[in-house]
Structure formats: C-alpha cells, structure tokens
C-alpha positions as CSV (number, residue, x, y, z in Angstrom):
1,M,1.0,-42.6,32.4
2,H,4.0,-40.2,31.7
3,I,4.6,-39.5,28.0
4,H,7.6,-37.5,26.6
5,I,6.7,-36.0,23.3
6,L,9.5,-35.4,20.7
7,G,8.4,-32.4,18.4
8,I,5.8,-31.2,20.9
9,C,5.4,-27.7,19.4
10,G,3.9,-28.7,16.0
11,T,0.1,-28.2,15.6
12,F,-0.8,-31.8,15.7
13,M,1.6,-32.8,18.5
14,G,0.7,-29.9,20.5
15,G,-3.0,-30.8,20.3
16,L,-2.1,-34.4,21.3
17,A,-0.2,-33.1,24.3
18,A,-3.2,-31.0,25.4
19,L,-5.6,-34.1,25.0
20,A,-3.1,-36.3,27.0
21,R,-2.9,-33.7,29.8
22,E,-6.7,-33.3,29.9
23,A,-7.0,-37.2,30.1
24,G,-4.9,-37.0,33.3
25,H,-1.6,-38.1,31.9
26,K,1.8,-36.4,32.9
27,V,3.2,-34.8,29.8
28,T,6.6,-33.4,29.0
29,G,8.2,-32.7,25.7
30,C,10.9,-31.2,23.5
31,D,11.3,-29.3,20.3
32,T,13.6,-26.9,18.5
33,G,12.3,-23.3,18.6
34,V,10.1,-23.6,21.7
35,Y,8.4,-20.3,21.4
36,P,4.9,-18.6,21.8
37,P,2.1,-19.1,21.2
38,M,2.3,-22.9,21.4
39,S,4.9,-22.9,24.2
40,D,2.7,-20.5,26.3
41,Q,-0.4,-22.7,25.7
42,L,1.4,-26.0,26.7
43,R,3.2,-24.5,29.8
44,A,-0.3,-23.1,30.9
45,L,-1.3,-26.8,31.0
46,G,1.6,-27.7,33.3
47,I,3.7,-29.3,30.5
48,E,7.4,-28.9,30.9
49,L,9.2,-28.0,27.6
50,I,12.8,-28.5,26.8
51,E,14.6,-26.8,23.9
52,G,16.4,-29.3,21.7
53,Y,16.7,-33.1,21.5
54,S,19.6,-33.7,24.0
55,A,20.0,-37.3,25.2
56,D,20.0,-36.2,28.8
57,Q,16.2,-36.1,28.5
58,M,16.4,-39.9,29.1
59,A,16.5,-38.9,32.7
60,F,12.7,-38.2,32.5
61,Q,12.1,-42.0,32.4
62,P,8.7,-41.7,30.9
63,D,6.4,-44.7,30.3
64,V,6.7,-44.2,26.5
65,F,8.3,-41.7,24.2
66,V,5.8,-40.3,21.6
67,I,7.7,-39.4,18.4
68,G,6.6,-36.6,16.0
69,N,7.3,-36.9,12.3
70,V,9.8,-34.1,12.4
71,V,12.2,-36.5,14.0
72,S,14.5,-38.5,11.7
73,R,17.7,-40.5,11.8
74,A,19.5,-37.5,10.0
75,R,23.1,-36.7,10.6
76,L,24.8,-33.3,10.9
77,P,27.8,-32.4,8.6
78,D,30.1,-33.5,11.5
79,G,28.6,-36.9,11.5
80,S,26.8,-36.5,14.8
81,P,23.1,-37.4,15.0
82,K,20.6,-34.5,14.6
83,Y,18.2,-36.1,17.1
84,P,20.6,-37.6,19.8
85,L,17.6,-38.2,22.0
86,M,16.1,-40.6,19.3
87,E,19.4,-42.6,19.1
88,A,19.6,-42.9,22.8
89,I,15.9,-44.2,22.9
90,L,16.7,-46.8,20.0
91,N,20.0,-47.8,21.7
92,S,18.3,-48.4,25.0
93,G,15.5,-50.4,23.7
94,L,12.9,-48.2,25.4
95,P,9.2,-48.0,24.3
96,Y,8.2,-45.5,21.7
97,T,5.3,-44.9,19.4
98,S,4.1,-42.3,16.9
99,G,1.7,-39.5,17.7
100,P,-1.3,-40.9,15.6
101,Q,-0.7,-44.4,17.1
102,W,-0.8,-43.1,20.6
103,L,-3.8,-40.9,19.9
104,S,-5.7,-43.9,18.4
105,G,-5.1,-46.2,21.4
106,H,-5.5,-43.7,24.2
107,V,-8.1,-41.2,22.9
108,L,-10.0,-42.3,19.7
109,H,-10.6,-45.9,20.5
110,H,-10.5,-45.8,24.2
111,P,-13.6,-45.6,26.3
112,T,-14.5,-42.2,27.7
113,H,-15.2,-41.6,31.5
114,H,-18.8,-42.2,30.8
115,A,-18.9,-44.7,27.9
116,T,-18.2,-48.3,27.7
117,G,-17.0,-48.5,24.1
118,P,-14.9,-46.7,21.5
119,R,-16.2,-43.3,20.1
120,H,-17.7,-42.6,16.8
121,V,-14.8,-40.9,15.0
122,L,-15.5,-38.5,12.2
123,A,-12.3,-37.8,10.1
124,V,-11.9,-35.1,7.6
125,A,-9.3,-35.7,4.7
126,G,-8.3,-33.7,1.7
127,T,-5.6,-31.7,0.2
128,H,-7.4,-28.5,1.0
129,G,-10.1,-27.4,3.6
130,K,-9.4,-30.1,6.2
131,T,-9.0,-27.6,9.1
132,T,-12.0,-25.5,8.1
133,T,-14.3,-28.4,7.4
134,T,-13.1,-30.1,10.7
135,A,-14.1,-26.9,12.6
136,M,-17.5,-26.7,10.8
137,L,-18.4,-30.3,11.6
138,T,-17.3,-30.0,15.2
139,W,-19.3,-26.8,15.6
140,I,-22.4,-28.5,14.1
141,L,-22.1,-31.4,16.7
142,E,-21.5,-29.0,19.5
143,Q,-24.7,-27.1,18.6
144,A,-26.5,-30.3,18.4
145,G,-25.6,-31.0,22.0
146,L,-23.3,-33.9,21.3
147,Q,-20.3,-32.4,23.1
148,P,-17.7,-33.8,20.7
149,G,-14.0,-34.1,21.3
150,F,-11.9,-32.8,18.6
151,L,-8.3,-32.2,17.2
152,V,-8.0,-29.6,14.6
153,G,-4.9,-28.3,12.8
154,G,-5.8,-24.8,13.7
155,V,-7.7,-22.7,16.2
156,P,-11.5,-22.8,15.6
157,L,-12.8,-19.3,16.7
158,N,-16.0,-20.8,18.1
159,F,-14.0,-22.8,20.6
160,G,-10.6,-20.8,21.1
161,V,-8.6,-24.1,21.4
162,S,-7.4,-26.6,18.8
163,A,-8.1,-29.7,20.8
164,R,-10.4,-31.2,23.6
165,L,-11.4,-34.5,24.9
166,G,-15.2,-33.6,24.9
167,A,-17.8,-35.3,27.0
168,G,-19.8,-37.1,24.3
169,N,-19.3,-40.2,22.2
170,T,-18.1,-38.5,19.0
171,F,-14.7,-37.2,18.1
172,V,-13.9,-35.1,15.0
173,I,-10.4,-35.1,13.8
174,E,-8.5,-33.5,10.9
175,A,-7.0,-36.4,8.9
176,D,-3.7,-35.5,7.5
177,E,-2.2,-37.5,4.6
178,Y,1.3,-36.7,5.7
179,D,3.5,-39.5,6.9
180,T,3.3,-40.7,10.5
181,A,6.9,-41.0,11.6
182,F,10.3,-41.9,10.3
183,F,9.6,-45.6,11.3
184,D,6.0,-45.6,9.9
185,K,5.7,-44.1,6.4
186,R,1.9,-44.6,6.2
187,S,-0.3,-41.5,6.2
188,K,-1.4,-40.4,9.7
189,F,-5.1,-40.8,8.9
190,V,-4.7,-44.6,8.5
191,H,-4.4,-44.9,12.3
192,Y,-7.8,-43.2,13.0
193,R,-10.2,-45.9,11.8
194,P,-13.2,-43.5,11.4
195,R,-16.8,-44.5,11.1
196,T,-17.5,-41.3,9.1
197,A,-14.9,-40.1,6.6
198,I,-14.9,-37.0,4.5
199,L,-12.9,-37.1,1.4
200,N,-12.9,-33.4,0.6
201,N,-10.7,-33.1,-2.5
202,L,-7.3,-34.7,-3.7
203,E,-4.5,-33.3,-5.8
204,F,-0.7,-33.6,-5.8
205,D,1.0,-32.1,-2.6
206,H,3.8,-33.2,-0.3
207,A,6.3,-33.7,-3.0
208,D,8.9,-34.3,-0.3
209,I,7.4,-37.7,0.5
210,F,5.0,-38.6,-2.5
211,D,6.3,-39.4,-6.0
212,D,3.1,-38.5,-7.7
213,L,-0.7,-38.3,-7.4
214,A,-1.3,-42.0,-7.7
215,A,0.9,-42.5,-4.5
216,I,-1.4,-40.2,-2.6
217,E,-4.6,-41.9,-4.0
218,R,-3.1,-45.0,-2.7
219,Q,-3.0,-43.7,0.9
220,F,-6.5,-42.3,0.6
221,H,-7.6,-45.7,-0.3
222,H,-6.0,-47.1,2.7
223,L,-8.2,-44.8,4.7
224,V,-11.3,-45.9,2.8
225,R,-10.4,-49.6,3.7
226,T,-10.7,-48.8,7.4
227,V,-14.2,-47.4,7.3
228,P,-16.6,-50.1,8.4
229,S,-19.6,-51.4,6.2
230,Q,-22.0,-49.4,8.6
231,G,-19.8,-46.3,8.2
232,R,-20.2,-43.5,5.7
233,V,-17.7,-42.1,3.2
234,V,-18.6,-38.6,2.2
235,V,-17.0,-37.7,-1.2
236,N,-16.6,-34.7,-3.3
237,A,-18.2,-35.6,-6.7
238,E,-16.3,-33.1,-8.5
239,E,-12.9,-34.6,-8.0
240,A,-11.9,-37.2,-10.6
241,S,-9.0,-38.3,-8.3
242,L,-11.3,-39.3,-5.6
243,Q,-13.5,-41.3,-8.1
244,R,-10.3,-43.2,-8.8
245,V,-9.9,-43.9,-5.2
246,L,-13.3,-45.3,-4.8
247,E,-13.0,-47.4,-7.9
248,Q,-10.2,-49.4,-6.1
249,G,-13.0,-50.5,-3.7
250,C,-15.4,-49.1,-1.2
251,W,-17.3,-51.1,1.4
252,S,-19.3,-48.4,3.1
253,E,-22.3,-46.2,2.4
254,R,-21.2,-43.5,-0.1
255,V,-22.7,-39.9,0.0
256,L,-21.6,-37.5,-2.6
257,F,-21.6,-33.6,-2.4
258,G,-20.9,-31.0,-4.9
259,N,-22.7,-29.8,-8.0
260,S,-21.5,-32.5,-10.5
261,P,-23.7,-34.3,-13.1
262,A,-22.5,-37.4,-11.4
263,N,-24.1,-36.5,-8.2
264,N,-27.9,-37.4,-8.5
265,D,-28.8,-38.3,-4.8
266,G,-26.3,-36.6,-2.7
267,F,-25.9,-32.9,-1.4
268,T,-25.7,-30.0,-3.8
269,A,-26.0,-26.2,-3.3
270,D,-28.2,-23.7,-5.1
271,G,-27.2,-20.0,-4.6
272,E,-24.3,-17.8,-3.8
273,P,-21.6,-19.0,-1.3
274,H,-22.9,-16.7,1.5
275,D,-26.6,-17.6,1.1
276,F,-27.6,-20.9,-0.5
277,R,-30.1,-23.7,-0.3
278,V,-28.9,-27.2,0.5
279,L,-30.5,-29.9,-1.7
280,R,-30.5,-33.6,-1.1
281,A,-31.3,-35.6,-4.3
282,G,-32.6,-32.4,-5.8
283,K,-35.0,-31.5,-2.9
284,A,-34.3,-28.6,-0.7
285,V,-33.6,-29.7,2.9
286,A,-31.9,-26.5,4.4
287,R,-30.5,-23.1,3.8
288,V,-27.2,-21.7,4.9
289,Q,-26.8,-18.0,5.5
290,W,-23.5,-17.0,7.0
291,N,-20.5,-14.5,6.8
292,V,-18.1,-17.1,5.3
293,S,-17.0,-16.5,1.6
294,G,-15.8,-18.7,-1.2
295,V,-17.3,-21.6,-3.3
296,H,-14.7,-23.8,-1.6
297,N,-16.4,-23.1,1.8
298,Q,-19.8,-23.8,0.3
299,L,-18.4,-27.3,-0.6
300,N,-16.8,-27.5,2.8
301,A,-20.2,-26.8,4.3
302,L,-22.0,-29.5,2.2
303,A,-19.4,-32.1,3.3
304,A,-19.9,-31.1,6.9
305,I,-23.6,-31.3,6.6
306,A,-23.5,-34.8,5.0
307,A,-21.2,-36.1,7.7
308,A,-23.2,-34.7,10.6
309,E,-26.3,-36.4,9.1
310,H,-24.5,-39.8,9.7
311,V,-24.7,-39.1,13.6
312,G,-28.3,-38.1,13.4
313,I,-28.2,-34.4,12.8
314,A,-30.7,-33.1,10.3
315,P,-29.4,-30.8,7.5
316,E,-31.6,-28.0,8.7
317,A,-30.2,-28.1,12.2
318,A,-26.7,-28.2,10.7
319,A,-27.3,-25.3,8.6
320,E,-28.6,-23.2,11.5
321,A,-25.4,-24.1,13.3
322,L,-23.3,-22.9,10.4
323,A,-25.1,-19.5,10.6
324,E,-22.9,-18.9,13.8
325,F,-19.7,-20.5,12.4
326,Q,-16.8,-18.1,13.0
327,N,-14.3,-19.8,10.7
328,V,-10.7,-20.6,11.9
329,K,-7.9,-18.5,12.9
330,R,-5.6,-17.6,10.0
331,R,-8.4,-18.3,7.5
332,M,-9.0,-14.9,6.0
333,E,-8.4,-13.4,9.5
334,V,-8.5,-9.6,9.5
335,R,-5.3,-8.6,11.2
336,G,-6.0,-4.8,10.9
337,V,-7.8,-2.0,9.1
338,L,-6.3,1.4,8.5
339,H,-8.9,4.1,8.1
340,Q,-7.7,6.6,5.5
341,G,-9.4,9.3,3.3
342,G,-10.5,7.6,0.1
343,G,-11.1,4.1,1.7
344,D,-9.8,1.7,4.2
345,I,-6.8,-0.6,3.8
346,T,-7.4,-4.0,5.2
347,V,-4.7,-6.6,6.0
348,Y,-5.7,-10.3,6.1
349,D,-3.8,-13.4,7.3
350,D,-4.4,-16.7,5.5
351,F,-2.9,-20.1,5.6
352,A,-3.1,-20.7,1.8
353,H,0.3,-22.0,0.4
354,H,-0.5,-24.5,-2.2
355,P,-1.3,-23.0,-5.7
356,T,-4.9,-24.2,-5.7
357,A,-5.4,-22.9,-2.1
358,I,-4.0,-19.5,-3.2
359,H,-6.3,-19.4,-6.3
360,T,-9.3,-20.3,-4.3
361,T,-8.7,-17.8,-1.5
362,L,-8.1,-14.9,-3.9
363,D,-11.3,-15.9,-5.9
364,G,-13.3,-16.0,-2.7
365,L,-12.3,-12.5,-1.7
366,R,-12.8,-11.1,-5.2
367,R,-16.3,-12.6,-5.2
368,Q,-17.0,-11.2,-1.7
369,L,-15.9,-7.7,-2.8
370,D,-17.8,-7.8,-6.0
371,G,-20.9,-8.8,-4.2
372,N,-20.5,-6.0,-1.7
373,G,-20.4,-3.5,-4.5
374,K,-16.6,-3.0,-4.2
375,K,-15.5,-4.0,-7.7
376,A,-13.0,-1.2,-7.8
377,D,-11.1,-2.3,-4.8
378,R,-7.8,-3.9,-5.4
379,I,-6.4,-7.1,-4.1
380,L,-2.6,-7.2,-3.3
381,A,-1.5,-10.9,-2.9
382,I,1.6,-11.2,-0.6
383,F,2.8,-14.6,-0.2
384,E,5.9,-16.9,0.5
385,P,6.4,-20.3,-1.0
386,R,7.2,-22.0,2.3
387,S,5.8,-25.5,2.3
388,N,8.2,-28.4,1.5
389,T,6.3,-28.9,-1.8
390,M,6.6,-25.2,-2.9
391,K,10.4,-25.1,-1.8
392,L,11.0,-28.0,-4.1
393,G,9.8,-25.9,-7.0
394,T,7.5,-28.7,-8.4
395,M,4.6,-26.3,-8.8
396,T,6.2,-23.0,-9.9
397,A,4.3,-23.3,-13.3
398,Q,0.9,-23.0,-11.5
399,L,1.8,-19.7,-9.7
400,P,0.7,-17.2,-12.4
401,W,-2.7,-19.0,-12.6
402,S,-3.0,-19.2,-8.8
403,L,-2.5,-15.4,-8.6
404,E,-4.7,-14.3,-11.6
405,R,-7.4,-13.0,-9.4
406,A,-5.0,-10.5,-7.6
407,D,-4.3,-7.0,-9.0
408,L,-0.8,-7.1,-7.8
409,A,1.4,-9.9,-6.4
410,F,4.4,-9.8,-4.0
411,C,6.7,-12.9,-3.4
412,H,9.1,-13.4,-0.7
413,S,11.8,-15.4,-2.3
414,G,14.2,-15.9,0.6
415,G,15.5,-19.5,1.0
416,L,14.3,-20.7,-2.4
417,D,16.5,-22.7,-4.7
418,W,14.5,-21.7,-7.8
419,D,14.1,-18.4,-9.6
420,A,10.9,-16.7,-8.3
421,K,11.2,-13.9,-10.8
422,A,11.4,-16.3,-13.8
423,A,8.3,-18.2,-12.4
424,L,6.2,-15.0,-12.3
425,A,7.5,-13.5,-15.4
426,P,4.2,-14.2,-17.2
427,M,2.4,-11.8,-14.8
428,G,4.6,-9.0,-16.2
429,A,4.6,-5.7,-14.1
430,K,1.8,-7.2,-11.8
431,A,4.4,-9.3,-10.0
432,S,7.3,-8.3,-7.6
433,V,9.9,-10.4,-5.9
434,A,11.7,-9.6,-2.6
435,G,14.6,-11.5,-1.0
436,D,13.7,-10.4,2.6
437,I,10.8,-9.2,4.6
438,E,11.9,-5.5,4.9
439,Q,12.2,-5.2,1.1
440,L,8.8,-6.9,0.7
441,V,7.2,-4.5,3.1
442,A,8.7,-1.5,1.2
443,Q,7.4,-2.8,-2.0
444,V,3.9,-3.2,-0.7
445,K,4.0,0.1,1.0
446,A,5.0,1.9,-2.2
447,A,2.1,0.2,-4.2
448,A,-0.7,0.3,-1.6
449,R,-3.5,2.9,-1.7
450,P,-6.8,3.6,0.0
451,G,-9.3,0.9,-0.6
452,D,-6.8,-2.0,-1.1
453,H,-7.1,-5.3,0.5
454,L,-3.6,-6.8,1.4
455,L,-3.9,-10.6,1.6
456,C,-0.8,-12.3,3.3
457,M,-0.7,-16.0,2.6
458,S,1.8,-18.5,4.2
459,N,1.8,-21.6,6.3
460,G,4.3,-20.1,8.6
461,G,4.6,-16.9,10.7
462,F,5.8,-15.0,7.5
463,G,8.3,-13.0,9.7
464,G,5.5,-11.0,11.3
465,I,4.7,-9.3,8.1
466,H,1.2,-8.4,9.0
467,G,2.2,-6.1,11.9
468,K,5.1,-4.7,9.9
469,L,2.9,-3.8,7.0
470,L,0.4,-2.1,9.3
471,D,3.1,-0.2,11.0
472,A,4.6,0.9,7.7
473,L,1.3,2.0,6.3
474,K,0.4,4.0,9.5
475,A,3.9,5.8,9.3
C-alpha cells in the first residue's frame, strides 16, 4: 500500500510514518517546516518529503491519503485555501482517513507477521505524564521479553526511537485526548480500543478545542467505554476528575494507584520518589530504586507497574526493569554543564508547558537538590507559554503558583496576546519578561552564578535557547 501523509513531521504522524514503512508500505508525505531532526529520521527510512501542501502532490496517486490534525479547511486572507492539497482530495473524491484510524486498522488491530489475531493494546492517557509513563511501560514489557511494539510522543532513551512495530503480541501507545482530524473531532484515543488503559490524571487543557473540564471528562469516558469487560482500567485514585469519569460507567476491572484514602486495594508507594516500596493492598510487593526524580514519576511508575501486571508481569520484575529506566528525551535532559569555580552551572531541557507540569517539574528538581545536600543551589526557571492553551491566556492566573519553587523566573513573551508582566507581577523581582530570545539570554546571563540550575521549559524548540545560554555563559 502507498500512503501519503499530510502533516508528516508531527511527533505522532512521524511515528505513524515510521511504523508504516517498517510494515512494508510505501510512504510519502508533506508538511510545512520540513526540517531536522524529524526530516532526517524520515528520509533515512526512505520516505520522500515535500515542503507545503500543493495540489500537484495528487500526482503521487497513493492508495490513501492520511490526514494529520494540523490540516483544516482554513482560508488565507486572499480567500485561497491554506491546504490546497486537501481541497483537491475532497473535490476528486479520493480516499482519505485520519492518522489514528489508519493506525488502528493497520497496526493496532491487525495481525502481526507471526500472530493470527489483534494485539493486546496498552494505552496511556492523561493530561500529564503520558510520554514518560508510556516509555516506562514499554521498557518493563521489553525487559520481560515481550518485544512490544510502541508509539510514544517522544524519544525513550532506552530505545532511541519513538516508534517500532515490535515482534510480540503487545503494543503500547501514548493515548492523546487531542482531536483526531478536522473531519473527526473525537479524541485520538477513541480509535485505539485498548485492553489495558491507564488514566494517569485529568485537568483542563487544550482550550482551543475543549470548552471546559467536563468536555474532556466526556472524551475520557468514551475511552473507558471501549475497554472490554476482560480488560483493565488503571486509574489515579488522587484525581477527583477521574472518579467523575468512572461514575459515568465502567465495565472493566478497575485498579487504583496513588496514596489516596480511597485506594484500599490498589498500588501505593512508601518512601522517597527515588527509592520507594510498592505496596498492593497494603502489602509490599516490590521496591523501586532509580535515578528518576519527582513525586509525579513515582505515580507514573505505579501506573506502569499496575498495567504491566495485566499482561502477566509481576510487580517485582517491573520494579527491576525500572531500575534501568533512562527516561525520555527532553524530560529533565541535561543539555550541558559549565564547570566554574564555586560550583557548576547546569542547563536542562524539559517539555513542561502546562502550569501543573511546570510546578511538578520544578518541585521534582527542588526535592532532588535538597536530597543531594544542595539546598543552597538556586533554580532559574526559563519558559515560554507556547502551547495553544497557554497562548490563549486561559491559565495566566496559575503561573505564579506554577513557578513558586523557582528562585528566579524568566518568561519569553514573544507572540503572546496577553500581558506576561502583569501575569507574573505577584512574583515581584523574582520574575523577568523578555520579548525575544536574545534579550532572554542576556537576562539569564546577568543573573546566573556558580551552582545554579537553569531549567528551560517549552513544548517547542525554544529558539535553541539551551545552546545559546551555554555559549553566552562560557563567554
């Protein structure tokens, strides 16, 4: 089969392209801003990439066009279509489908080369921690010899790639609640039909497509409806929003995780995030000792252990696998260390962009530093509100709270329609705002001193700020 992918350079669509190519299909695709590293990864797989969405790509004559959710029926100021290729597909009546729909039919619920039936799909949903938990669960299954397939919205360092078909009967997928396509406004995860589903957490996000939290809860319940009666739903007991989801109906085994009074027979943790006992119904069943920080990752680990148990992996074996878990690229990734008299300056890259994620990431780093006897070390939070939700300004009131564990905060305000200085005013002199990257780098350089930890947070490339900071500080 020949598929032509519109929006191929996104994390999800790029992973889908890699899976399709590995399965033996001919793959071509287009996008705006076809640039490394995704372009290099795809071209290395023999995938031809085209810049833009010109209608002359109809000449490829694929068997089906796979449409990414970046594509719409939008018009430019002059009235011409923003995506002329999509208009040509519609006018010609040619076959097209969404990425999640194609993935479901040709990978998730399609016999593998050695199996006669569909795979056991394990899906990881939640506002935060999806990528990390998916990577943890995949690594546990890999260490257990199950050779899982996977599609992760990042690059797990234990594997070095974001997607593979795998040789086993399991497939682990990051289950995103964002919409499927312009012609299918359901969440992507509705298409995956998992037998094991993790509901990690749930709060308001994606303000560009959801009106309120209740609308997202409704989509999560659509996911719960697809889990079979012999399946398992792994749920964070600490989240009231998820309890409301389950109250709408659940027809599968429920397993709770998290240290909530409501969790009497599920998975709980006893100890610090880097070294803790795993308890099942109050009885110790495993111990996790690893180099991953943060209470949020302790919860992610409990969720992964509970899901792995559903495919026959004992908690003790899962915990042993997590001891060798290397996290995901751009999750507290150290981009450089400057060795200076008086203490090193460390520059990190992290994907945090929602206020809760920013708060959790900073809290995890602060706890890690305090635990290592570095209470005097300062944290400089450097961030850009780049996600669609943050650009809309719907969460500005939460920003001072999200940054409270930082000693200083630096915000890149370029492209915002709301006043970042006003939003951060409650922080007083602890917060600075810059309209461009160069000014931001200059502000951080002037404030940084030996022993500081510079945490850069964005869900985009952030203008290459990590390298610019390291170069400026070296100078």
